[in-house]
C-alpha positions as CSV (number, residue, x, y, z in Angstrom):
1,M,-3.8,-40.7,-30.5
2,L,-0.7,-38.6,-30.9
3,A,-2.7,-35.4,-30.8
4,L,-4.4,-36.5,-27.6
5,V,-1.1,-37.2,-26.0
6,C,0.4,-33.8,-27.0
7,T,-2.8,-32.0,-25.8
8,S,-2.6,-33.8,-22.4
9,L,1.0,-33.0,-22.1
10,I,0.4,-29.3,-22.8
11,V,-2.5,-29.2,-20.3
12,F,-0.3,-30.9,-17.7
13,I,2.6,-28.5,-18.2
14,I,0.3,-25.4,-18.0
15,T,-1.5,-26.8,-14.9
16,W,1.9,-27.6,-13.2
17,F,3.2,-24.1,-14.1
18,Y,0.2,-22.4,-12.7
19,L,0.1,-24.3,-9.5
20,W,3.8,-24.1,-8.9
21,R,3.8,-20.3,-9.5
22,R,0.9,-19.8,-7.2
23,H,2.8,-21.8,-4.5
24,R,5.9,-19.6,-5.0
25,F,4.0,-16.4,-4.8
26,S,2.1,-17.4,-1.6
27,L,5.1,-17.2,0.7
28,F,4.5,-13.7,2.2
29,K,0.7,-14.1,2.3
30,N,1.2,-17.3,4.4
31,M,3.6,-15.5,6.7
32,G,1.3,-12.6,7.2
33,I,3.7,-10.1,5.6
34,P,1.9,-7.3,3.6
35,G,2.9,-6.3,0.1
36,P,1.7,-5.8,-3.4
37,E,-0.1,-8.6,-5.2
38,P,2.4,-10.3,-7.5
39,S,1.7,-11.2,-11.1
40,L,1.9,-15.0,-11.9
41,F,4.2,-14.2,-14.8
42,T,6.5,-11.4,-13.5
43,G,6.0,-11.1,-9.8
44,N,6.4,-7.3,-9.0
45,I,9.3,-6.7,-11.3
46,S,7.1,-5.0,-13.9
47,D,6.2,-2.3,-11.4
48,I,9.9,-1.7,-10.6
49,I,10.7,-1.4,-14.2
50,E,7.8,1.0,-14.9
51,K,8.3,3.4,-12.0
52,G,11.8,2.8,-10.8
53,S,12.8,1.1,-7.5
54,A,13.1,4.3,-5.4
55,R,9.6,5.5,-6.3
56,I,7.8,2.2,-6.1
57,F,9.5,1.2,-2.9
58,D,8.4,4.5,-1.3
59,E,4.8,3.9,-2.5
60,W,4.8,0.4,-1.1
61,V,6.2,1.5,2.3
62,N,3.6,4.2,2.6
63,K,0.8,1.8,1.6
64,Y,1.8,-1.4,3.5
65,G,4.0,-0.3,6.4
66,D,7.6,-0.6,7.6
67,V,8.0,-4.2,6.4
68,V,6.9,-5.0,2.9
69,G,7.2,-8.3,1.0
70,F,7.6,-8.2,-2.8
71,Y,8.9,-10.5,-5.6
72,N,11.9,-9.7,-7.7
73,G,10.6,-11.9,-10.5
74,V,10.0,-15.0,-8.5
75,T,12.5,-14.2,-5.7
76,P,10.9,-13.1,-2.5
77,M,12.5,-10.0,-1.0
78,L,11.8,-7.7,1.9
79,I,11.8,-3.9,2.3
80,V,12.6,-3.1,5.9
81,K,12.1,0.4,7.2
82,D,11.7,-0.5,10.9
83,L,14.8,0.9,12.6
84,E,14.9,-1.7,15.5
85,L,14.5,-4.6,13.0
86,I,17.3,-3.1,10.9
87,K,19.6,-2.9,13.9
88,N,18.8,-6.6,14.7
89,I,19.6,-7.6,11.1
90,Q,22.8,-5.6,10.8
91,I,24.2,-6.1,14.3
92,K,22.5,-8.4,16.8
93,D,21.4,-11.2,14.5
94,F,23.9,-10.6,11.6
95,G,25.3,-14.1,12.0
96,N,22.0,-15.5,10.8
97,F,22.3,-13.9,7.4
98,H,24.4,-15.2,4.6
99,G,23.8,-12.9,1.7
100,R,21.9,-10.0,0.2
101,G,19.4,-12.2,-1.6
102,V,19.1,-12.9,-5.3
103,T,18.9,-9.5,-7.0
104,S,20.0,-10.8,-10.4
105,R,19.8,-14.4,-11.4
106,L,21.8,-13.5,-14.5
107,N,24.7,-12.3,-12.5
108,R,24.5,-15.5,-10.4
109,N,25.3,-17.4,-13.5
110,H,28.1,-15.0,-14.6
111,Q,31.7,-16.3,-14.1
112,L,32.8,-13.1,-12.3
113,G,29.4,-11.6,-11.4
114,K,28.5,-14.4,-9.0
115,L,31.7,-13.7,-7.0
116,N,31.1,-10.0,-6.1
117,L,29.6,-8.7,-3.0
118,F,26.2,-8.0,-4.6
119,N,25.7,-11.6,-5.7
120,A,27.9,-13.8,-3.5
121,D,26.3,-15.8,-0.7
122,G,27.4,-18.1,2.1
123,D,30.9,-17.9,3.5
124,R,32.2,-15.9,0.6
125,W,29.7,-13.1,1.2
126,K,30.5,-13.1,5.0
127,N,34.2,-13.0,4.3
128,L,33.9,-10.2,1.8
129,R,31.8,-8.2,4.3
130,S,34.5,-8.7,7.0
131,L,37.2,-7.7,4.5
132,L,35.5,-4.5,3.5
133,T,34.3,-3.4,6.9
134,P,37.7,-1.8,7.9
135,A,37.5,0.4,4.8
136,F,34.5,2.1,6.4
137,S,36.1,2.9,9.8
138,S,35.9,6.4,11.2
139,S,39.5,7.2,10.3
140,N,39.1,6.0,6.7
141,M,35.8,7.8,6.4
142,K,37.6,11.0,7.3
143,K,40.2,10.4,4.6
144,I,37.5,9.7,2.0
145,S,35.4,12.8,3.1
146,S,38.2,15.1,1.9
147,V,38.3,13.2,-1.4
148,M,34.5,13.6,-1.7
149,D,34.8,17.3,-0.8
150,A,37.3,17.8,-3.7
151,C,35.0,15.9,-6.1
152,T,32.0,18.0,-5.0
153,N,34.0,21.2,-5.4
154,D,34.7,20.2,-9.0
155,A,31.0,19.5,-9.5
156,M,30.1,22.9,-8.3
157,E,32.6,24.5,-10.7
158,V,31.0,22.5,-13.5
159,L,27.6,23.7,-12.5
160,D,28.7,27.3,-12.4
161,S,30.2,26.9,-15.9
162,L,27.0,25.3,-17.2
163,S,24.8,28.0,-15.6
164,D,26.8,30.7,-17.3
165,Q,25.8,29.3,-20.7
166,D,22.2,30.2,-19.9
167,K,20.6,27.1,-21.4
168,A,19.2,23.8,-20.2
169,F,21.5,20.9,-19.4
170,E,21.1,17.3,-18.2
171,M,21.7,17.0,-14.5
172,G,21.8,13.2,-14.7
173,V,25.1,13.4,-16.7
174,V,26.6,15.8,-14.1
175,Y,25.7,13.4,-11.2
176,R,27.0,10.3,-13.1
177,R,30.3,12.0,-13.6
178,L,30.5,13.1,-10.0
179,S,29.7,9.6,-8.8
180,L,32.3,8.0,-11.0
181,D,34.9,10.6,-10.0
182,V,34.2,9.8,-6.3
183,M,34.5,6.0,-7.0
184,L,37.7,6.3,-9.0
185,R,39.4,8.5,-6.4
186,S,38.3,6.6,-3.3
187,A,38.4,3.0,-4.6
188,F,41.3,3.2,-7.1
189,G,43.1,6.4,-6.1
190,V,42.7,7.6,-9.7
191,R,42.4,11.3,-10.4
192,S,40.6,11.3,-13.7
193,N,39.3,14.9,-14.1
194,I,36.3,13.3,-15.8
195,Q,34.0,16.0,-14.5
196,K,35.7,18.8,-16.4
197,N,37.2,16.9,-19.3
198,H,34.7,14.8,-21.2
199,G,37.2,13.7,-23.8
200,I,39.2,11.2,-21.7
201,T,38.6,8.1,-23.8
202,G,39.0,5.3,-21.3
203,I,37.1,7.0,-18.5
204,S,34.3,8.2,-20.7
205,E,33.9,4.6,-22.1
206,M,33.7,3.3,-18.5
207,L,31.0,5.8,-17.7
208,E,29.0,4.7,-20.7
209,Q,29.5,1.0,-19.6
210,I,28.3,1.7,-16.1
211,T,25.3,3.5,-17.4
212,D,24.6,0.6,-19.8
213,L,24.9,-1.8,-16.9
214,E,22.6,0.2,-14.8
215,D,20.0,0.5,-17.6
216,K,20.1,-3.2,-18.4
217,S,20.2,-4.6,-14.8
218,F,16.4,-4.8,-14.8
219,T,15.2,-3.8,-18.2
220,G,17.4,-6.1,-20.3
221,W,15.4,-9.0,-21.7
222,L,17.9,-11.6,-20.5
223,P,18.0,-10.5,-16.8
224,F,14.2,-10.2,-17.0
225,L,13.8,-13.8,-18.2
226,F,16.4,-15.1,-15.7
227,N,14.5,-13.4,-12.8
228,C,11.0,-14.2,-13.9
229,Y,11.3,-17.7,-15.3
230,P,14.0,-19.7,-13.4
231,E,12.0,-22.8,-14.3
232,F,13.5,-22.5,-17.7
233,S,16.9,-21.4,-16.5
234,F,18.7,-24.2,-18.4
235,I,17.5,-22.5,-21.7
236,W,18.7,-19.1,-20.6
237,K,22.1,-20.6,-19.4
238,L,22.6,-22.2,-22.8
239,Y,22.0,-18.9,-24.6
240,F,24.2,-17.0,-22.1
241,T,27.1,-19.4,-22.5
242,W,26.7,-19.4,-26.2
243,S,26.4,-15.6,-26.6
244,K,29.5,-14.8,-24.4
245,S,31.8,-15.8,-27.3
246,F,30.6,-12.9,-29.4
247,I,28.7,-10.5,-27.1
248,S,30.6,-8.4,-24.6
249,Y,28.4,-7.6,-21.6
250,P,28.9,-4.3,-19.7
251,M,30.0,-6.1,-16.6
252,D,32.8,-7.8,-18.6
253,K,34.0,-4.5,-20.0
254,I,34.2,-2.8,-16.5
255,T,35.9,-5.8,-14.9
256,Y,38.5,-6.3,-17.5
257,G,39.0,-2.6,-17.8
258,S,40.0,-2.5,-14.1
259,M,42.7,-5.3,-14.6
260,P,45.6,-2.9,-15.7
261,V,45.3,-1.0,-12.4
262,I,45.1,-4.2,-10.4
263,N,48.1,-5.7,-12.1
264,M,50.1,-2.5,-11.8
265,R,49.5,-2.4,-8.0
266,R,50.5,-6.1,-7.7
267,S,53.7,-5.7,-9.7
268,N,54.7,-2.4,-8.2
269,P,54.6,-2.3,-4.4
270,E,55.7,1.4,-4.4
271,A,52.4,2.2,-6.1
272,R,50.4,1.5,-2.9
273,R,47.7,4.0,-2.0
274,D,45.2,4.3,0.8
275,D,42.1,3.2,-1.0
276,L,39.6,0.3,-1.1
277,L,41.4,-1.5,-3.9
278,Q,44.7,-1.6,-1.9
279,L,42.9,-2.9,1.2
280,M,41.4,-5.8,-0.9
281,L,44.8,-6.6,-2.5
282,N,46.5,-6.7,0.9
283,A,43.9,-9.0,2.3
284,G,44.2,-11.3,-0.8
285,T,48.0,-11.7,-0.4
286,E,47.8,-12.6,3.3
287,E,48.7,-16.2,4.1
288,G,45.5,-18.2,4.7
289,A,43.3,-15.5,3.4
290,A,39.6,-16.4,3.8
291,V,38.7,-15.0,0.4
292,N,40.3,-14.8,-3.0
293,V,39.7,-11.2,-4.2
């Protein structure tokens, strides 16, 4: 009798899981939006991991058209290449949108990750967007362009030096250091010299952490499970909460590594700089600020 009950329960769970997943993955088909056929187990995330988002997105757009529906695990997402539709989304109908969508269910369950611009939704996402928009005005872009020029010049000098050695070198490392240099100068006002000096301990560690975060954003087993099987999210949450006491995630290292700079700016008004961090700190101290940065 017990065996019959257990067997019936297992059959019921499998049937429920199958029907529920089919229902979740029928959204775009019911709406008439073309896209790749999703797997019942992983959606389309396996293709993204295998080929990389840039390559697979380009393949999908070429195959299915300017609007493509795919599933990031079980989360439906759109690729939009149609310029008029993009204008409507970004300008005319922007008020109808309240977030970027769920790119990482793991970060949505992270104490700090769920608050940033990539994962926030609702009013917080809108307020963050409004807060950051002035940073990308024409005048600020002109200031940042000179910073980017300086960083690019450093990168060219590095390439000249490497080419003189007459041997192969990894371009990915050069571009990562260039990208981090631009971010540090424009967002934090920090001149790190990371492109030419690879021995700067704190900055080099940050570069490794960013690379680690990038590598694990899709391919890490925990983000993969969160995205593909939210039906069992209570299990992943329990593990995530339990593991935080002895596992340091890359996002934590980067976040807490930025705190000394933030605290220094807050405690020393004379250390003000024209960068993205200062803009956010100024907005956060305004009376009645719409968002806590």
